[in-house]
N, C-alpha and C positions, 0 to 999 in steps of 0.2 A: 796211308796216311790220309788225313782226312781234308775235306774240302778246305782250300785255303781262305781266308778271311779276306773282303776285298774282291772277289771272283762271285760275276751272277753265273747263278745256277744254268739259267737257260742257256746264257752263250757260251758255258765250259762245255753244257749235253750239246749244244751245234757245233762245238769244234770239235766235240771226239766224233760228233755224227762224218764231219767232211774226214777228219783222220780216218776212218774205219773204210770208206766211199775210196779215199786214195791210195789206199792197202789194198783193196781191192781190184781195183784201175789204175795201176800205176804207169800204164802210157796212153790215156786217155788225153786225147789233148783238151776236148772240151770240156771236158771234169775238172782238169787243172785251171783252166780259166774261169771256169766259174767261181772255183774253191779260193782265185784270185780278188774276184770281185768281190765275194765275203769279207775277205781280209783286209782289201782297202774301206769298207767302210765306216772305221776307224781305230780307236786302242783299248776300243774293250775286246776288238774280236783277235789282234794280233797278239795281246795279253795273255787271252785264253788258248790260241794257238800254241802260245809259247809253252804255258803251262803244260799241254798235252803232250808236248813234244818232252818236254825236260820228267815227266813221269813215266811216258814208254822207256824212255831209256835209261834211269833208274830200275824199273822193272827188267830191263833185259841186262843191266849188270853194269857196273862203274865204268868209265870210260877212263882210258890211261891217261895218270895226273901228269901234270905239266913237269918240265925238268927241274926245276927247280924245286918242287915239292919232293918228287922224289930223292935229289939230293940231299935235300936236308932229312929224308925219312932214313936216307941209306947210313947218314950219319951218326943219326942218334942210334939205330941200329946194331952200327958197328960197336958202339960203347962209347963214342965220342963224348956223351955226357950221362951222367949214371944218372938215376930215378930221383937221388937224392939233391943233384945238379939239378934237375928241371924243376921239383919242388920249391930249391932256395931261389930259383930263379924269381917264382911267383914273390917272394919274401914274406916274411912275416918278421916286422919291424916293431918293436915297441919300443914306446918313450913317453915317457911320465905316467907311465899306466893307461895309455890309449894304443889300441889295436892299430897298427897301418897296414893294409894287404896290397900288393900293388896288383895283383889279380891279373886277368887278362886283359891285356890293352888291345888286342883288335882282334877281328874273331879270326884270319887267316892264324896266326897263332894258337890262338884257343883249339882251333879245329886238328893244326896238326899233332899238340897235345893228347886232343882223342883219340888219335890214328895209332899212338903209341903207347896210350894206356894198357896198363898191365891188367886190367879188368874191364871186357866190354861184351855186350850182348847186342845182335842183328834186329832188326823190325821185327815182333813179336816173339822172339828170344827170351824166356824168362832165366837167370841160371844162382844158385845159392854157393854160396862160398864160406869156409871155416878156415879164419885166422890162425898163426901159430899162438895167440894169447888168448884166444878163444872167443873171439869176435866173430858173428855170422852176421852173412853178408845175402841180402837178396836183390838182385839185381833186374831192375824192369826192361821194358824192352826200350832199345837203341839207345844203353847208358853206359858210359864210360868213366871210371874211375882207376885213380893210383892209388898206391899204399906204400908208403913208409915207417917202417917200423928200426931205424938205426937211431936216430936222434936221442932227444930228451922227453919226446912227445911222440907219441901214434898216431901217426898223421894220417889224411884220408882226401882227396883232393877232386873232388866231381867234377865232370869238365860239363856231361848232357846227361839229361836221364834221371833217372830216381832210383834210390836204394833206401832199403827199408834196411836197419841196423839196431842189434841188439848185440851191447856189449859186453865181452870179457872179461873175465878177474884175475887172467894168469900173468898178465903184468899190471904192475903199479902204475906205471908211467900214465900222466895226462893222454887221455884221446881226442883229435882234432879234429875235423870237418872243415875243410874248405869252400866256397863257391865264389862264383864272380861276386855277391852279394857283400859276403863277409864270411863270421868264422862262426863255429858252431862249439861249445863243449859239454858235452853229456855229463850226467851226473847220473850213473847207473841205471841207465835207461833203454826203452826198445823205441825207435823213433822212427821215421821216413823222412828223406830230405830229397826235394823235386827240384830239379831248376827250370825255371820257365823266362827264360828271355834275362831281363837283369835283374831280375827279380828271383827269390829261394821261396817256396812253401815249406814250413816245417809243423812236420803233425808228430804230436806226442802221445806214446801211449801206457809208459811204465816211467816211472822217475821225472825226471826235471832236465830240459836245455838249458843254457845262457848261449844267447847271440849275440854277437857286436857284428854295427854295421861297418862296412870296409871303409867307408869313406868320414863318416860322425864323428866313429868311434860310441855312439849308443848304445846301450847293453841292457838288454830286456831278459829276464828268466821265465820258463813258460815249462807250466805243470803238467805232466800228466792228465790226460783229456781236453789237452788244447790244440789248437793251432794258429800259426801264426805267417802270412805273407809277409818278408822282408827286403828291398832293395838298400844298394850302399848307402845311404843318405839316412833311413827311417824305418820302424818296422811299425805296419799296421795293428789294428785290434783283434786282440784272440779273440777265436771264437772256436766252439764246439771242435773238436779231433773229428777228422772224415773219418769214416772206418771203410770208406772204397779205396781210400792210399795204404791199409794196411792189408785189404782182402785179394789184392792182384798177385801177393806173394802165393798165396791159396791158388791161384790161377780163377779167379771170379771176379770179373767187371758186376759190381752192385748199384744197381738204381734203384733211387729213392725217389718218386714222382720228380723223375728225371725228366727236362726236355729232350724230344726226339734229336733234337741238332745238336746237343752236346753229349749225348748218346753217342751217336753217331762220331763226334769229334774224338771222345774215347777211346771206341771201337778200331777208329780208324787209326790210331797210333800201333796198332797190334797185326797190321797186314802193310803189305807193299801195295803200291800204287794209288787211286783215287777213289777215296767211298766218299760220295756225297751225298744230300739230301734234298729232296726237292720244299723251299720254302713253302707250301701249302699243306706242306705236314708236319715241317720242322716244328710246331708248337705242342705234337701230341703229347702226352706223358708216359714215360716210362716207368715200368715197378718190374724188380724181380733181380736176379743173379745171372748172371751168363758166362758163359765159358770163352777165355782166351786163349784157350788151345785149340781151339775149332772155331774161328771167327765167321766161318760161311753158316755152321749152327748155328752160333746167336743171332746172326741177320733169318734164318730161316726161323726161327722161334719169336721174332717179333714180327713177321708178316702171319702166326699163329694168332697174335693178340692185338695187334692194331691192323687198322685197315689200310695198309701200306704192301705193296710186294718190291722185291728186288730185281732190281734192271742191270743186266751185267751186257754191257756191249764189247770188253775184252775179259780177260780173267784179272787185265789191272786196269779196267775201267768199271766201277759200280755205282748205283746209284740207286736208296731208297726214295720211292714215288708215290704218289695214290696208288689205290687198288682199281 
């Protein structure tokens, strides 16, 4: 997990240092008093401390979910709602030829569906799936999606993360991919779909994909070699397809004159815990291909080619700083 936007690097590092000191001396009253004084300096300190605590808890394992979440999941797993019904609750409503897609109306419900998704990957995990119709799926890190092959359409619902899709031809029913932003209909193709909050990023490598924005009904066809980002209202301009959005399926992070800050954000998606970068080196440019299966090796390669060093406070707190 890379450093979250809006957090000051220096304050975060100070919070991590306090965390280390308190872990080393949990009964030191004087140290605790000094920490409380630091914490009382302002909201930035409190927010940074909260972030450090959350990262440490995630690294150590998820805490027990609340009773309501457990009850809901138990109901799903007991078969009270079939996958077909889960998909139908999102609803694909056609009227006057214009798509109406209910989508994810709140994040809690979306998270619940993601936990119950048929296909899921953990942070740092990538996997490949072959569907009965011959369609191949490559799931990127921290991805959750459902597949339904029972109705008049073959349907995929991407809740979170990214999937690379190579459509199969053993089933003549149309394939549809649903995201928060809208609907994607491939036309015999190879393409990647990436959830980015309220927006979806599409890269097309073969064939073409037609997208329909959820709220506005705007329809755009994206040919091979192009990419586009769209939300529920509109699609942005089409640009050249990003090779890195396909390279991850081969276990590679491609960097073509990429700012170090952007590189760290991309690499951070493949490792648990915090991965940050000092603003003094954030603008350095990165070139080359780096292994996603071994992010520590990728960081070591950075040290070889850039004037930086990797600073480790814990296994779950790593920062790239000036050498």
